C-alpha positions, 0 to 999 in steps of 0.5 A: 116281203113279210106277207103283210096285207095293205090297209085301206084308206078307211082302216088307216083313217080309223087307226088315226082316229079316237075310234082306234082303241075300240074292240072290234065288236064296239067298232062294228057297232058304231059303224053299222049303217055308215056309208062312204061319200065323196065331197069335191074340192071347194064344196061346203059339207056343213054350213054355219047355222045348219041344225042337223046332227052329223058325224063323219070320219075323214078318210082322205083329203083336207077340210077346214072349219071356220067362223065368219064375222059380221063384216064377212072376214073369216078365221080358220079354227080347225083342219081336218085330215085323214082320222079326223072326226067331225061332228061329235058335239052335235050328237049330244047338244040339244037344239044344236046349230052348226057354229061354223062352216066346214069347207073341202080344201081338196077332194074329200073322201068321208065315211058318214056315220049314223047319228042315231046308231052312234048315240045308241052305241055310246049309251050301251057300250062304255068303250064307245062312250070313252072314245067320244069323250076323248074326242070332245075333250080334245076339241075343247082344249083345241078351241081354247088354245085357238081362242088364246092364240087368236087374242094373244098372238101376232099376225106373224104367229097366226101365219106361221101356224096356218102354214104348218097346218096346210103344209103337205110333203111333196116327194117329188121335191128335193128333200121331200119339200113341205109345200102349201098350195093355198093362195094368199087370199086363202092364207089371209081368210085362214089367219083372219086378216087382210091379203096385204098383210099376208104379202108383207108377212111372207116377204119377211119370211122370204127375207128370213129364208123361212119360205120360198114362194113360187107361182101358187105354192109356198115352200117351207124352207125352215119348218122348225123355225115357223114351229117355234114362232107359232107358239104363243105361250112359250114362256109358260 
């Protein structure tokens, strides 16, 4: 044994976030007044149209951010795992309204930071301002890629991307399999298509031995093939 002390879930989440490089004093300033919360699976943490500023660090669990069309069809634009910061844009946008909905796909443990405290810290501390700018830059680039991906990719490519995003390792399975536990309807909503289309695409993936479908789960047999398929701009 090396005598190292196991880190808590919060410490691991901070280490995976854009807050990781902050000096201890700066991190303490940002975290002042924050509080832990547990969100049950299937609960909405923020609704589209909500006007409140917010900032949360995902500690454990998985959430998705999705937009809804007038006809009720949805499309997922982001998945949030441990280390994800949710709501930075709300701190610095005048007249902010939430442009999407955030849904907990599993039980979600989050640390809710004080918007007023974080805004003040960003004004006073260049380290904090830089960390938040890095987060905002990553979000902007990700959403630009999401727009291009939605506009220019096929349904097969979108399904491949969402399977990779939703997959989690299952240590009990042979070879530590990557498994998706989202149903066909959830996958259709994420990819912005109909359930019947998902059935067809999954059948094609099965025939290509890319996935194996079981009751309430999809096993990724060739994640590297899905990764290659999910890239819309491989020629650039």
